[in-house]
C-alpha positions as CSV (number, residue, x, y, z in Angstrom):
1,M,8.7,-4.7,32.0
2,L,7.4,-5.5,28.0
3,Y,3.9,-6.9,28.1
4,S,5.4,-9.8,26.8
5,E,7.8,-10.6,29.8
6,I,4.9,-9.8,32.0
7,K,3.3,-12.9,30.1
8,E,5.7,-15.1,30.2
9,R,6.5,-14.8,34.0
10,E,2.6,-15.6,34.2
11,N,3.3,-18.8,32.2
12,R,6.2,-19.6,34.5
13,F,4.0,-18.8,37.6
14,K,1.5,-21.7,36.0
15,I,4.1,-23.9,35.4
16,A,5.2,-23.5,38.9
17,L,2.1,-24.1,40.2
18,K,1.5,-27.5,38.1
19,I,4.8,-28.3,40.2
20,A,4.1,-27.5,43.3
21,F,0.3,-28.4,43.5
22,P,1.2,-32.2,43.0
23,L,3.8,-31.7,45.4
24,L,1.1,-30.8,48.2
25,L,-1.0,-33.5,46.7
26,L,1.9,-36.4,47.4
27,I,2.5,-35.1,50.8
28,G,-1.0,-35.1,51.6
29,I,-1.3,-38.6,50.5
30,F,1.6,-39.9,52.1
31,F,0.5,-38.1,55.7
32,Y,-2.9,-39.6,55.5
33,S,-2.1,-42.9,53.8
34,F,-1.5,-44.7,56.9
35,Q,-4.5,-43.9,58.5
36,L,-6.8,-44.5,55.6
37,F,-5.0,-47.7,54.0
38,S,-4.1,-50.8,55.7
39,H,-0.1,-51.2,56.4
40,T,0.8,-53.9,53.9
41,S,3.7,-54.3,51.9
42,V,2.0,-53.7,48.4
43,N,0.0,-50.2,49.2
44,F,3.5,-49.4,50.5
45,F,5.5,-50.4,46.9
46,L,2.4,-48.4,45.3
47,L,3.3,-45.3,47.7
48,I,6.9,-45.1,47.0
49,L,6.2,-45.4,43.3
50,L,4.3,-42.4,43.7
51,I,8.1,-40.6,44.2
52,P,9.4,-41.4,40.7
53,I,6.1,-40.3,38.9
54,Y,6.4,-37.4,40.5
55,V,9.7,-36.4,39.4
56,Y,9.5,-37.5,35.8
57,Y,6.4,-35.4,35.9
58,T,8.5,-32.1,37.5
59,V,11.3,-32.8,34.9
60,Y,9.3,-33.0,32.1
61,L,7.5,-29.6,33.1
62,I,10.3,-27.8,33.1
63,Y,11.7,-29.6,30.1
64,H,8.3,-28.4,28.6
65,G,8.2,-25.1,30.2
66,F,11.8,-24.3,28.7
67,Q,10.5,-25.4,24.9
68,T,7.7,-23.1,25.4
69,T,9.0,-20.0,26.1
70,L,6.6,-17.1,24.8
71,I,9.4,-14.4,24.3
72,D,12.5,-14.0,22.2
73,P,16.0,-14.4,24.4
74,I,17.3,-11.2,22.9
75,T,14.6,-8.6,22.6
76,K,12.2,-10.2,25.3
77,T,9.1,-9.8,23.0
78,F,6.7,-12.5,22.1
79,T,8.2,-15.1,19.5
80,R,7.0,-15.3,16.1
81,A,4.5,-17.9,16.6
82,E,2.9,-16.2,20.0
83,I,2.6,-12.9,17.8
84,L,0.8,-14.8,15.1
85,T,-1.3,-16.6,17.5
86,K,-2.1,-13.3,19.1
87,I,-2.9,-11.6,15.9
88,E,-5.7,-14.6,14.6
89,K,-7.5,-14.1,17.9
90,I,-7.8,-10.5,18.2
91,S,-11.7,-10.0,19.0
92,D,-12.2,-6.6,17.9
93,P,-10.4,-6.8,14.1
94,E,-12.5,-3.2,12.7
95,N,-10.7,-1.3,15.3
96,T,-7.5,-3.0,15.4
97,T,-4.5,-2.0,13.4
98,I,-1.3,-4.6,13.0
99,I,1.4,-2.6,12.7
100,F,5.5,-4.0,10.6
101,L,8.1,-2.4,11.8
102,H,11.5,-3.0,10.1
103,I,15.1,-1.9,10.7
104,N,16.6,-1.6,7.3
105,N,20.3,-1.7,7.9
106,F,20.3,-4.2,10.7
107,S,22.9,-6.5,8.3
108,D,24.7,-3.5,8.1
109,I,25.0,-2.8,11.9
110,N,26.1,-6.5,12.4
111,E,28.6,-6.7,9.3
112,R,30.0,-2.9,10.7
113,Y,29.5,-3.4,14.6
114,G,29.1,-7.1,15.4
115,I,26.4,-9.2,16.2
116,N,26.9,-8.0,20.1
117,N,26.2,-4.7,19.4
118,G,23.6,-5.5,16.9
119,D,21.6,-7.7,19.6
120,L,22.0,-4.6,21.7
121,V,20.4,-2.5,19.2
122,L,17.3,-4.4,18.8
123,N,16.9,-4.9,22.7
124,Q,17.3,-1.1,23.3
125,F,15.0,-0.5,19.9
126,I,12.5,-2.2,21.5
127,Q,12.7,-0.1,24.8
128,K,12.2,3.4,23.4
129,L,9.3,1.6,21.5
130,E,7.8,0.5,24.7
131,F,8.6,3.4,26.3
132,F,6.9,5.6,23.3
133,L,3.9,3.7,23.3
134,R,3.5,4.4,27.3
135,E,4.0,7.8,26.8
136,H,1.1,7.6,24.2
137,R,-0.9,5.9,26.9
138,F,-0.8,2.4,25.0
139,K,-0.1,0.1,27.7
140,N,0.3,-3.8,27.3
141,I,0.9,-3.7,23.1
142,P,2.1,-7.1,22.5
143,I,5.0,-6.9,20.4
144,G,6.7,-10.3,18.6
145,R,9.8,-10.4,16.7
146,Y,8.8,-11.5,13.3
147,S,12.5,-12.1,12.0
148,S,15.8,-10.9,12.7
149,D,15.6,-7.4,11.4
150,S,11.3,-6.7,11.9
151,F,8.2,-6.6,15.0
152,L,5.4,-7.1,14.5
153,L,2.4,-5.6,16.8
154,F,-1.3,-4.5,17.0
155,I,-3.1,-1.5,18.9
156,K,-6.9,-1.1,19.3
157,H,-6.7,2.6,17.7
158,P,-7.7,4.3,14.2
159,S,-4.9,3.8,11.8
160,R,-4.6,7.5,10.7
161,E,-3.6,8.5,14.4
162,L,-1.0,5.7,14.2
163,K,0.7,6.3,11.4
164,H,1.3,9.6,12.4
165,L,2.9,8.5,15.6
166,L,4.9,6.0,14.2
167,T,6.2,8.8,11.8
168,V,7.5,10.5,15.0
169,F,8.7,7.5,16.4
170,T,10.9,6.3,13.5
171,K,12.2,9.8,12.6
172,S,13.2,10.6,16.4
173,V,15.1,6.7,16.4
174,Q,16.8,7.8,12.5
175,N,17.9,11.3,14.0
176,V,18.9,10.0,17.3
177,G,20.2,6.4,16.8
178,I,21.1,4.1,19.3
179,S,24.3,3.9,21.0
180,N,26.0,6.0,18.5
181,I,24.9,3.7,15.8
182,E,22.9,4.9,13.0
183,V,19.5,3.0,12.8
184,K,16.6,3.0,9.5
185,V,13.5,2.2,10.4
186,A,10.3,1.7,8.2
187,F,7.0,0.8,9.0
188,S,3.6,0.0,7.4
189,L,-0.1,-0.9,8.9
190,L,-3.4,-2.6,8.3
191,S,-6.2,-2.9,9.2
192,A,-6.9,-6.5,11.1
193,A,-9.8,-6.9,9.5
194,Y,-8.1,-7.1,5.9
195,D,-7.9,-10.5,6.2
196,T,-8.8,-13.2,8.8
197,D,-5.7,-15.2,7.4
198,A,-2.5,-13.9,9.1
199,N,-0.1,-15.1,6.7
200,N,-2.4,-12.4,4.2
201,L,-1.9,-10.0,6.4
202,I,1.5,-10.0,7.0
203,E,2.3,-10.5,3.0
204,R,0.3,-7.3,2.8
205,L,2.3,-5.6,4.8
206,L,5.7,-6.9,4.0
207,M,4.7,-5.5,0.2
208,M,4.2,-2.1,1.9
209,I,7.2,-1.9,3.6
210,E,8.8,-2.7,-0.3
211,E,6.6,0.0,-2.0
212,Q,8.0,2.9,0.2
213,K,11.5,2.2,-1.1
214,K,9.6,2.6,-5.1
215,S,9.7,5.9,-6.0
216,E,6.8,5.7,-8.6
217,E,4.2,2.9,-8.2
218,T,1.8,1.7,-5.4
219,T,0.8,-2.1,-5.3
220,P,-3.3,-2.3,-5.2
221,N,-5.0,-3.5,-2.1
222,I,-4.8,-7.0,-3.3
223,K,-4.7,-10.4,-1.3
224,L,-2.0,-13.4,-2.2
225,N,-4.4,-15.4,-3.1
226,Q,-5.8,-12.8,-5.8
227,F,-2.4,-12.4,-6.9
228,K,-2.1,-16.1,-7.8
229,T,-5.6,-15.8,-9.8
230,I,-4.6,-12.9,-11.8
231,I,-0.8,-14.2,-12.3
232,Y,-2.4,-17.5,-13.4
233,E,-4.8,-15.7,-15.5
234,V,-1.8,-13.9,-17.4
235,I,0.2,-16.9,-18.4
236,Q,-2.8,-19.3,-19.2
237,H,-5.0,-16.6,-21.1
238,H,-2.4,-14.3,-22.2
239,K,-3.8,-11.4,-20.4
240,L,-0.8,-9.3,-21.5
241,F,-0.2,-5.9,-23.5
242,F,2.7,-4.0,-24.0
243,K,3.6,0.0,-24.6
244,Y,6.9,1.2,-26.1
245,Q,8.8,4.5,-24.9
246,P,11.1,5.6,-27.2
247,S,14.8,6.2,-25.9
248,L,16.6,9.1,-28.0
249,S,20.7,8.7,-29.3
250,L,22.4,11.4,-28.9
251,Q,24.7,10.4,-31.3
252,K,22.4,9.7,-34.2
253,E,20.0,12.5,-33.0
254,K,16.8,9.8,-33.6
255,I,15.0,6.9,-31.5
256,T,17.3,4.0,-31.8
257,I,15.8,2.0,-28.8
258,L,12.2,1.0,-27.5
259,E,11.8,0.1,-24.4
260,V,9.4,-2.5,-23.7
261,L,6.8,-1.6,-20.6
262,T,4.5,-4.9,-20.0
263,R,1.4,-4.5,-18.7
264,M,-1.8,-6.9,-17.2
265,E,-5.1,-6.4,-17.5
266,S,-7.4,-8.2,-14.8
267,Q,-11.3,-8.3,-14.7
268,T,-11.0,-7.4,-11.0
269,Y,-8.1,-4.9,-10.7
270,G,-8.0,-3.4,-14.1
271,T,-4.3,-2.4,-15.6
272,L,-1.4,-3.4,-13.6
273,S,2.0,-3.1,-14.5
274,K,4.6,-5.8,-14.3
275,Q,6.1,-3.8,-11.7
276,Q,3.4,-3.9,-9.4
277,I,3.2,-7.6,-9.4
278,Q,6.7,-8.5,-9.9
279,R,7.4,-9.4,-6.5
280,I,4.7,-12.1,-6.2
281,V,5.3,-13.3,-9.4
282,N,8.9,-14.3,-7.8
283,H,7.3,-15.1,-4.5
284,T,5.2,-17.5,-6.5
285,G,8.1,-19.0,-8.5
286,H,6.3,-18.0,-11.6
287,E,9.4,-16.2,-13.0
288,R,10.5,-17.9,-16.0
289,E,6.5,-18.9,-16.6
290,F,6.3,-15.1,-16.8
291,D,9.2,-14.2,-18.9
292,E,8.5,-17.1,-21.6
293,K,5.0,-15.7,-21.8
294,V,6.0,-12.1,-22.4
295,F,8.4,-12.9,-25.0
296,E,6.2,-15.1,-26.5
297,L,3.4,-12.6,-26.7
298,L,6.0,-9.8,-27.7
299,L,7.9,-11.5,-30.6
300,K,4.3,-12.2,-32.4
301,E,3.2,-8.2,-31.9
302,I,6.6,-6.3,-33.1
303,I,7.0,-8.3,-36.2
304,P,5.6,-5.1,-37.7
305,L,8.6,-2.7,-36.3
306,M,11.5,-5.5,-37.5
307,E,11.5,-3.3,-40.6
308,K,12.6,-0.5,-38.6
309,E,16.4,0.4,-37.3
310,I,15.3,-0.2,-33.9
311,L,16.8,-1.8,-30.8
312,F,14.0,-3.1,-28.0
313,S,14.9,-2.8,-24.2
314,I,13.0,-5.4,-22.1
315,E,13.3,-6.1,-18.0
316,I,13.8,-9.7,-17.1
317,S,14.1,-11.5,-14.0
318,P,17.8,-12.2,-13.2
319,V,16.3,-15.4,-11.8
320,T,14.8,-16.7,-15.3
321,L,18.3,-15.3,-17.2
322,R,20.0,-17.7,-15.3
323,N,17.7,-20.4,-15.9
324,L,19.2,-22.7,-18.7
325,N,15.6,-24.2,-19.8
326,F,14.6,-20.3,-20.4
327,K,17.7,-19.6,-22.7
328,R,17.0,-23.0,-24.6
329,Y,13.4,-21.2,-25.0
330,L,14.6,-18.0,-26.1
331,L,16.5,-19.2,-28.5
332,T,13.9,-21.6,-30.1
333,L,11.5,-18.8,-30.4
334,F,13.3,-16.3,-31.8
335,E,14.4,-19.2,-34.5
336,R,10.7,-19.7,-35.1
337,Q,10.0,-16.2,-35.3
338,K,12.8,-15.7,-37.5
339,I,14.1,-12.7,-35.4
340,S,17.7,-11.8,-34.5
341,P,18.4,-11.6,-31.2
342,H,20.7,-8.5,-32.0
343,R,17.8,-6.7,-31.8
344,F,17.4,-6.9,-27.9
345,I,18.4,-5.6,-24.6
346,L,17.8,-7.7,-21.9
347,E,17.8,-5.7,-18.8
348,I,18.4,-6.7,-14.8
349,T,17.9,-5.2,-11.7
350,E,18.8,-6.8,-8.5
351,K,19.1,-5.6,-4.9
352,K,21.6,-8.6,-3.9
353,S,24.2,-9.8,-6.0
354,Y,24.2,-12.9,-7.0
355,E,26.9,-15.4,-5.2
356,N,28.9,-17.0,-8.1
357,M,29.6,-14.0,-10.0
358,H,31.9,-15.9,-12.2
359,R,29.2,-18.2,-13.1
360,F,27.0,-15.4,-13.7
361,R,29.4,-13.8,-16.2
362,E,29.9,-16.8,-18.0
363,I,25.7,-16.9,-18.6
364,I,25.6,-13.3,-19.4
365,E,28.6,-13.9,-22.2
366,S,26.6,-16.9,-23.7
367,Y,23.9,-14.8,-24.6
368,Q,25.9,-12.0,-25.5
369,E,27.3,-14.7,-28.3
370,V,24.3,-15.3,-29.7
371,G,23.5,-11.6,-29.9
372,F,21.7,-10.3,-26.9
373,K,23.1,-7.1,-24.9
374,I,22.8,-6.3,-21.3
375,A,21.5,-3.9,-19.5
376,L,21.7,-2.7,-15.8
377,G,18.7,-1.2,-14.7
378,N,18.4,1.6,-12.2
379,F,22.0,2.1,-11.7
380,G,23.2,3.6,-8.7
381,G,19.9,2.8,-6.7
382,N,19.3,1.0,-3.6
383,N,20.9,-2.2,-5.7
384,C,24.0,-4.2,-6.4
385,G,24.4,-2.2,-9.7
386,F,28.4,-1.1,-9.2
387,E,28.9,-4.6,-8.2
388,Y,27.6,-6.3,-11.2
389,L,29.4,-3.5,-13.5
390,K,33.0,-4.4,-12.0
391,Y,32.3,-7.9,-13.0
392,L,29.9,-8.6,-15.4
393,P,30.1,-8.0,-19.4
394,I,27.8,-5.2,-19.5
395,N,26.2,-3.2,-22.7
396,L,24.2,-0.7,-21.4
397,V,23.4,1.2,-18.0
398,K,20.0,3.0,-17.4
399,F,20.8,5.2,-14.4
400,D,18.1,5.7,-11.5
401,I,15.4,8.0,-11.5
402,E,17.5,9.5,-8.2
403,F,19.8,11.2,-10.8
404,T,16.9,12.8,-12.7
405,K,14.8,14.2,-9.5
406,K,17.8,15.7,-7.6
407,I,19.8,16.8,-10.6
408,D,19.8,20.3,-8.9
409,D,22.2,19.2,-6.4
410,S,26.0,19.7,-7.0
411,R,26.5,16.3,-5.0
412,Y,24.2,14.2,-7.9
413,Q,25.7,16.3,-10.7
414,H,29.5,15.2,-10.0
415,L,28.1,11.7,-9.4
416,L,26.4,11.8,-12.5
417,G,29.0,12.8,-14.9
418,H,31.6,11.0,-13.1
419,Y,29.7,7.9,-13.2
420,I,28.9,8.5,-17.3
421,K,32.2,9.1,-17.8
422,L,33.8,6.0,-16.3
423,I,30.9,4.2,-18.0
424,Q,32.4,5.1,-21.3
425,M,35.7,4.6,-20.5
426,L,34.8,0.9,-19.9
427,H,32.9,1.2,-23.5
428,I,29.7,1.0,-22.1
429,Q,26.6,2.8,-23.3
430,S,24.5,5.1,-20.9
431,M,21.3,6.0,-20.5
432,V,19.5,9.1,-18.3
433,K,15.8,8.3,-17.7
434,F,12.7,10.2,-16.4
435,V,13.6,13.3,-18.1
436,D,10.1,15.1,-18.8
437,K,11.1,18.9,-19.4
438,E,13.2,21.0,-21.7
439,A,15.0,22.4,-19.3
440,L,16.0,19.3,-17.9
441,L,16.5,18.1,-21.2
442,H,19.4,20.6,-21.8
443,K,20.7,20.1,-18.7
444,I,21.2,16.2,-18.8
445,K,22.4,16.6,-22.2
446,E,25.5,18.5,-20.6
447,F,26.6,15.6,-19.2
448,K,26.8,13.3,-22.8
449,P,25.0,10.4,-22.3
450,D,24.3,8.2,-25.0
451,F,20.6,8.1,-25.0
452,I,18.2,9.9,-22.8
453,Q,14.2,8.4,-22.1
454,G,11.3,10.4,-20.7
455,F,8.2,12.3,-21.6
456,C,10.1,14.9,-23.3
457,I,11.2,12.7,-26.0
458,S,8.3,10.9,-25.9
459,K,5.4,9.2,-23.9
460,P,4.9,5.5,-23.9
461,K,2.6,4.5,-27.1
462,N,0.9,1.7,-28.3
463,L,2.0,-0.6,-31.2
464,E,0.1,1.3,-33.6
465,Q,1.5,4.8,-32.3
466,I,5.0,3.9,-32.5
467,L,4.6,2.7,-35.9
468,G,3.5,6.2,-37.3
469,E,5.9,8.0,-35.5
470,I,9.3,6.1,-36.1
471,K,10.2,6.5,-39.5
């Protein structure tokens, strides 16, 4: 039996006592009343009145008991409210570790095997977790369901040892599966002393889960309220600067595209990349403000590069791109700076596809009509790039880093080769990034992409260096 079920049983028992004790008291009152009080009609009426009062009291306790259940009906773990309350009441945060477990493919399980099987997977997953913890002498561990596919628990134990144990557990679940269903699990853990606010703790754990999906950068140990301060500094005080990474055109055999890499300067945390805090920018609803500030400062800086025959590729939030006010702002800004939109490639990457694809296509076409080009970033990675390729008028596809990393794998070679041919048949240009060695450069050239980018071509440079390099 789970610790949460034990606590729920205790809670039910307390409610039963609250019901039973007044009943015994009521019986006692009736038994002794005729000896203690005179036999008048008023006293008799008052005694009888206690019966409906007790009935109402009993019904209220039963109803309230169902409304205040401590456990989730499917997994029998604590509810989110209850586990968060317990986290806030941790008595020894310095020595307590909070763990976040996430089933990455739970939505796929529901779609492929049905909701009932999804519930079964969740239930058995918790049973396996409880058994595993007991095997390693962790008993009565509070486990709560945070969302449909994630769980929270905390253990009074050093995080280093727990990380090893959880790695063993998650790998065993992924290797064996549950009821012949593949289950992909990720986890993050954090000291309870990180913050007294449970929401900040959970936010950080969620960010750490997302970091595992990224191949390059990790997010600094920054709390949510501090992120908001940094973003405010960026927007209000122009704490932005840019680097430019050249891309080689194989057809022209020269640099024709500069990828704009946005960096942010923080007094407390130093230099941060846009990717490192992009999630918080989105979370706090500052996508449009942030992207507007990026373009405002960028267009002023690149004026000396306007004499060069070069295109600029810059990542932009799809949410911003779909905002009509942003488009008006952008066109006004370009007109004021006397810079042609034809010089810019707007790169988008989105995990889940936008629901109204027809509307999104109209938006992209409206940008292309005034001269902008549209690129898909991290194509072939864990996103909706292929779905967008089917429906949207894309100009450039940038392949995910995985293709470069695993280029020695024949499967990836075949995929990359066929993808490039398919993309070129659709009259879309292609770019392979993260090419850092000479041998890799020669190998990638065999696939004949339109552009190659990476340290082998050039490292990111500031404006002065780029001016000296591009003729």
